[in-house]
C-alpha positions as CSV (number, residue, x, y, z in Angstrom):
1,M,0.0,0.0,0.0
2,K,1.4,3.4,-1.0
3,P,2.2,5.8,1.9
4,G,-0.7,8.0,2.7
5,T,-3.4,5.8,1.2
6,R,-5.0,5.2,4.6
7,E,-3.9,8.4,6.3
8,L,-5.1,10.9,3.7
9,P,-8.9,10.2,4.1
10,L,-8.4,10.6,7.9
11,I,-6.6,13.9,7.5
12,I,-9.3,15.1,5.1
13,I,-12.1,14.2,7.5
14,S,-10.2,15.9,10.4
15,Q,-9.7,19.0,8.3
16,F,-13.4,19.2,7.6
17,C,-14.4,18.7,11.2
18,C,-11.9,21.2,12.6
19,T,-12.2,24.0,10.1
20,S,-16.0,24.2,10.9
21,L,-14.7,26.4,13.7
22,W,-13.5,29.1,11.3
23,F,-16.9,30.7,10.5
24,A,-18.9,29.3,13.4
25,S,-19.7,32.8,14.7
26,N,-20.7,34.0,11.3
27,G,-23.2,31.2,11.1
28,V,-25.0,32.7,14.1
29,M,-24.0,36.3,13.7
30,N,-27.5,37.7,14.0
31,D,-28.1,35.8,17.2
32,L,-24.8,37.0,18.6
33,V,-25.6,40.6,17.8
34,A,-29.1,40.4,19.3
35,G,-28.1,38.2,22.3
36,F,-25.2,40.4,23.4
37,S,-26.7,43.7,22.3
38,L,-23.8,44.3,19.9
39,E,-23.6,47.0,17.3
40,E,-24.1,45.9,13.6
41,G,-20.4,46.6,13.0
42,A,-19.6,43.6,15.3
43,L,-19.6,41.4,12.2
44,G,-16.4,43.1,11.0
45,Y,-14.7,42.9,14.3
46,L,-15.5,39.2,15.0
47,T,-14.6,38.1,11.4
48,S,-11.4,40.1,11.4
49,A,-10.4,38.7,14.8
50,V,-10.4,35.2,13.5
51,Q,-8.3,36.1,10.5
52,F,-5.8,38.2,12.5
53,G,-5.6,35.3,15.0
54,F,-4.9,32.9,12.1
55,I,-2.2,35.2,10.7
56,S,-0.6,35.6,14.1
57,G,-0.7,31.9,14.8
58,T,0.7,31.0,11.4
59,L,3.6,33.4,11.9
60,C,4.3,31.9,15.4
61,F,4.1,28.3,14.2
62,A,6.4,29.1,11.3
63,I,8.9,31.2,13.2
64,F,9.3,28.7,16.0
65,T,9.0,25.8,13.6
66,I,6.5,24.1,15.8
67,A,5.4,21.4,13.3
68,D,9.0,20.6,12.4
69,R,10.3,20.3,16.0
70,F,7.3,18.4,17.3
71,S,5.1,15.6,15.9
72,P,2.7,17.4,13.4
73,S,-0.1,15.0,14.4
74,K,0.2,15.9,18.0
75,V,0.4,19.6,17.2
76,F,-2.8,19.2,15.2
77,F,-4.5,17.4,18.1
78,V,-3.6,19.9,20.7
79,S,-4.5,22.8,18.4
80,A,-7.9,21.3,17.7
81,L,-8.7,20.9,21.4
82,L,-7.6,24.5,22.2
83,A,-9.5,26.0,19.2
84,A,-12.6,24.0,20.3
85,V,-12.4,25.4,23.8
86,F,-12.0,29.0,22.7
87,N,-14.9,28.5,20.3
88,L,-17.1,27.4,23.2
89,G,-16.1,30.6,25.0
90,T,-18.4,32.5,22.7
91,I,-21.5,31.1,24.4
92,I,-20.6,32.6,27.9
93,E,-23.5,34.8,28.9
94,S,-21.4,37.6,30.3
95,N,-19.5,38.1,27.1
96,T,-18.9,41.6,25.7
97,L,-17.6,42.6,22.3
98,W,-14.1,42.6,23.7
99,T,-14.3,39.1,25.1
100,L,-16.1,37.7,22.0
101,T,-13.4,39.2,19.8
102,S,-10.7,37.7,22.1
103,F,-12.3,34.2,21.9
104,R,-12.5,34.5,18.1
105,F,-8.9,35.7,17.9
106,F,-7.6,32.6,19.8
107,T,-9.8,30.3,17.8
108,G,-8.2,31.6,14.7
109,F,-4.7,31.4,16.3
110,F,-5.0,27.7,16.9
111,L,-6.6,27.1,13.5
112,A,-3.0,27.8,12.4
113,G,-2.2,24.5,14.0
114,I,-4.9,22.7,12.0
115,Y,-5.1,23.9,8.4
116,P,-1.4,24.5,7.6
117,V,-0.3,21.6,9.8
118,G,-2.8,19.3,8.1
119,M,-1.2,20.3,4.8
120,K,2.3,19.4,6.2
121,I,1.1,16.0,7.4
122,A,-0.2,15.3,3.9
123,A,3.1,16.4,2.5
124,D,5.0,14.1,4.9
125,Y,3.1,11.2,3.3
126,H,3.4,12.2,-0.4
127,K,6.7,12.5,-2.1
128,E,4.8,12.6,-5.4
129,G,1.2,13.5,-6.2
130,L,1.0,16.1,-3.4
131,G,-1.0,18.5,-5.5
132,K,-4.0,16.2,-5.8
133,A,-3.8,15.5,-2.0
134,L,-3.8,19.2,-1.2
135,G,-6.7,19.8,-3.5
136,Y,-8.8,17.4,-1.4
137,L,-7.7,19.2,1.8
138,V,-8.7,22.6,0.4
139,G,-12.0,21.1,-0.6
140,A,-12.4,19.9,3.1
141,L,-11.6,23.4,4.2
142,V,-14.4,24.8,2.0
143,L,-17.0,22.3,3.2
144,G,-15.9,22.9,6.8
145,T,-16.2,26.6,6.4
146,A,-19.7,26.3,5.0
147,L,-20.9,23.8,7.6
148,P,-22.0,26.3,10.4
149,H,-24.5,27.9,7.9
150,L,-26.0,24.4,7.2
151,L,-26.2,23.7,11.0
152,K,-27.9,27.0,11.5
153,G,-30.5,26.2,8.8
154,L,-31.1,22.7,10.1
155,T,-31.5,23.8,13.7
156,A,-33.8,26.8,13.0
157,G,-36.0,27.4,16.0
158,L,-33.5,25.9,18.4
159,S,-30.8,27.7,20.4
160,W,-28.1,29.3,18.4
161,K,-25.6,27.9,20.9
162,L,-26.2,24.4,19.4
163,V,-24.2,25.5,16.3
164,L,-21.2,26.4,18.5
165,F,-21.5,23.2,20.6
166,T,-21.6,21.1,17.4
167,T,-18.6,22.7,15.8
168,S,-16.5,22.4,18.9
169,I,-17.4,18.7,19.3
170,L,-16.6,18.1,15.6
171,A,-13.2,19.8,16.2
172,V,-12.4,17.6,19.1
173,L,-13.3,14.5,17.2
174,G,-11.3,15.6,14.2
175,G,-8.3,16.3,16.4
176,M,-8.5,12.9,18.0
177,L,-8.8,11.2,14.6
178,T,-5.5,12.7,13.4
179,G,-3.8,12.7,16.8
180,I,-4.5,9.0,17.5
181,F,-4.6,7.3,14.1
182,V,-2.2,9.4,11.9
183,K,1.5,8.8,12.7
184,D,4.4,10.9,11.4
185,G,4.8,10.5,7.7
186,P,7.7,8.6,6.1
187,F,9.0,11.8,4.3
188,R,9.0,14.0,7.4
189,R,12.2,15.8,8.1
190,A,12.4,16.7,11.8
191,M,14.2,19.8,13.0
192,Q,15.8,20.0,16.4
193,K,16.4,23.7,16.7
194,M,15.0,26.9,15.3
195,E,16.8,28.4,12.2
196,F,15.8,32.1,12.1
197,S,18.2,32.7,9.2
198,T,16.0,30.7,6.9
199,I,13.3,33.5,7.1
200,S,15.6,35.9,5.2
201,E,16.8,33.2,2.9
202,I,13.3,32.2,1.9
203,F,12.4,35.8,1.0
204,K,15.4,36.2,-1.2
205,N,13.6,33.9,-3.6
206,A,11.7,36.2,-6.1
207,S,9.2,33.6,-7.1
208,F,8.3,32.9,-3.5
209,R,7.9,36.6,-2.7
210,S,5.6,37.0,-5.7
211,A,3.4,34.1,-4.7
212,A,3.4,35.1,-1.0
213,F,2.3,38.6,-1.6
214,G,-0.2,37.6,-4.2
215,Y,-1.7,35.0,-1.7
216,F,-1.7,37.7,1.0
217,G,-3.8,40.1,-1.1
218,H,-6.1,37.4,-2.5
219,M,-6.9,35.9,0.9
220,W,-8.5,39.2,2.0
221,E,-10.9,38.8,-0.9
222,L,-11.7,35.2,-0.3
223,Y,-12.5,35.4,3.4
224,A,-14.3,38.7,3.0
225,F,-16.5,37.1,0.4
226,W,-17.2,34.0,2.7
227,A,-18.0,36.2,5.6
228,F,-20.4,38.4,3.7
229,V,-22.3,35.8,1.7
230,P,-25.2,35.9,4.3
231,V,-25.0,39.7,4.4
232,I,-25.2,39.9,0.6
233,L,-28.2,37.5,0.6
234,G,-29.9,39.6,3.2
235,V,-29.3,42.8,1.3
236,Y,-30.8,41.1,-1.8
237,L,-33.9,40.2,0.1
238,Q,-34.3,43.8,1.3
239,L,-34.1,45.1,-2.2
240,H,-36.4,42.4,-3.6
241,P,-39.0,41.6,-1.0
242,D,-40.8,39.1,-3.4
243,A,-37.7,36.8,-3.5
244,V,-37.8,33.7,-1.3
245,L,-34.4,32.7,0.0
246,D,-33.4,30.5,2.9
247,V,-30.3,32.5,3.9
248,P,-28.5,29.9,6.1
249,I,-29.0,27.0,3.7
250,L,-28.2,29.1,0.6
251,S,-25.1,30.4,2.3
252,F,-24.0,26.9,2.9
253,A,-24.7,25.9,-0.7
254,V,-22.9,28.9,-2.3
255,I,-19.8,28.3,-0.2
256,A,-19.8,24.5,-0.3
257,I,-20.2,24.1,-4.0
258,G,-17.0,26.1,-4.4
259,G,-15.3,22.9,-3.3
260,L,-15.8,21.7,-6.9
261,A,-13.5,24.4,-8.0
262,C,-10.7,22.7,-6.1
263,I,-11.1,19.7,-8.3
264,M,-11.7,21.6,-11.5
265,G,-8.9,24.1,-10.8
266,G,-6.4,21.3,-10.2
267,Y,-7.2,19.6,-13.6
268,I,-7.1,22.9,-15.5
269,S,-3.8,23.9,-13.9
270,L,-2.3,20.6,-15.1
271,R,-3.2,21.5,-18.7
272,V,-2.4,25.2,-18.8
273,G,-0.3,25.8,-15.7
274,A,-1.0,27.1,-12.2
275,R,0.1,30.7,-13.0
276,K,-2.2,31.1,-16.0
277,T,-5.1,29.5,-14.1
278,A,-4.5,31.8,-11.2
279,I,-4.4,34.9,-13.4
280,V,-7.7,34.0,-15.2
281,A,-9.4,33.1,-11.9
282,L,-8.2,36.3,-10.2
283,S,-9.4,38.4,-13.1
284,F,-12.9,36.9,-13.1
285,S,-13.0,37.2,-9.3
286,G,-12.1,40.9,-9.5
287,L,-14.8,41.4,-12.2
288,C,-17.4,39.7,-10.0
289,C,-16.5,42.1,-7.2
290,L,-16.8,45.2,-9.4
291,I,-20.2,44.3,-10.8
292,S,-21.7,43.0,-7.5
293,P,-23.7,46.2,-6.9
294,L,-25.3,45.9,-10.3
295,I,-26.1,42.2,-9.9
296,I,-27.6,42.6,-6.4
297,A,-29.8,45.5,-7.6
298,T,-31.1,43.7,-10.6
299,P,-34.2,41.4,-10.1
300,G,-33.7,37.8,-11.1
301,T,-33.0,35.3,-8.3
302,I,-31.6,32.5,-10.5
303,V,-29.1,34.9,-12.1
304,F,-28.1,36.3,-8.7
305,I,-27.5,32.8,-7.2
306,A,-25.6,31.7,-10.2
307,Y,-23.5,34.8,-10.0
308,L,-22.6,34.1,-6.3
309,I,-21.7,30.5,-7.1
310,F,-19.5,31.5,-10.0
311,W,-17.8,34.1,-7.9
312,D,-17.2,31.6,-5.1
313,M,-15.7,29.0,-7.5
314,V,-13.3,31.4,-9.2
315,V,-12.1,32.9,-5.9
316,I,-11.5,29.5,-4.5
317,A,-9.8,28.3,-7.7
318,A,-7.4,31.2,-7.5
319,S,-6.5,30.5,-3.9
320,Q,-5.7,26.9,-4.7
321,M,-3.1,27.9,-7.3
322,Y,-0.8,29.4,-4.7
C-alpha cells in the first residue's frame, strides 16, 4: 500500500471537522448581535479577529518551527482541542464585544495548527502526487467553512448555541482522529532547533515573494466574500421583497459548491499551468467584485444565485493555485 493511502482520508475528515470552527460565529452572527446587544459593526470585528488570529498563529508556528520540531499529528491534536475550547467561550452569557473578539482571535490562532499543519502532514506522506492530495484538503476546508450555515439552517427554532457546541465537538473528534490514528509520515524531516536565518533566505527567492504577496492580497478577498455571503443575501432580500431565499441553507450551498473548484482548478492547472489559471481566476473574481452592486440591484433570483456560485468558484480556484 502506498504511503498516505490510509492516512489521507483521515486527514481530510479531520480538516473538515476542525475547520468548521472558522466561521462558526458567522453562522449565528444575527443571534450574537441580538443576544449580546452588539452594534451591527460587530460582524467586521469578529470576522477580522479570526483572520488576525490565524495570521498571528501561522507566523508563530512558522517562526518557532513548531510542526518541524514536534510531531505534526500531536500539534494538530492539541491545536484542535484549544480551538474548540475558545470557540465554546463564545456562548458565555457575560460576554462583551471585547471578550467575544478575544475568543474568536484565539480560535483563529489555533486554527493555524490545524489547516497548515494538516497540509504538512499530507506532504509528509506524499513525495509525489502532493498537488492532488492538497486539492482534497482545500475542498475539506471549503466544506468545513460552510458547515455552520448548514447547521444554523437545520436547527432553525433551536438555540443558536447548538451550532457552536456542534462545531466544537466536531473539532475535538477531528483532532482525535488525526492525533491518534495518523502517525508521522515517512518523508517527514524533523528539525531539532530553530533556524531564524531561513526566514531571510526564503524571502530572497523572487518567485516565493511574488506568490506570498499575491496570496496575502487574495486571501482578504476570499475570506471577506465568505464572511459576507449571508449579508449579501440579506441585502438582496431587502431590495427584492418578493424573492424567497433561505439565507443559512443558501449560504452553505454557495460556499460549499465552491469545493468543486478545487477539483476543476487542479485539472485545469495541469493542462495550462498554475500561473495562467490563477491569473484568469483572479481576473474573473475581481470582475465579480466590481459588478456586484449591479447584480444585487437587478431582479432575477436565479441569475443572482448563479453569480454568487460562480464568484465563489473562481475565488477558491485562485486560492488553490498558490
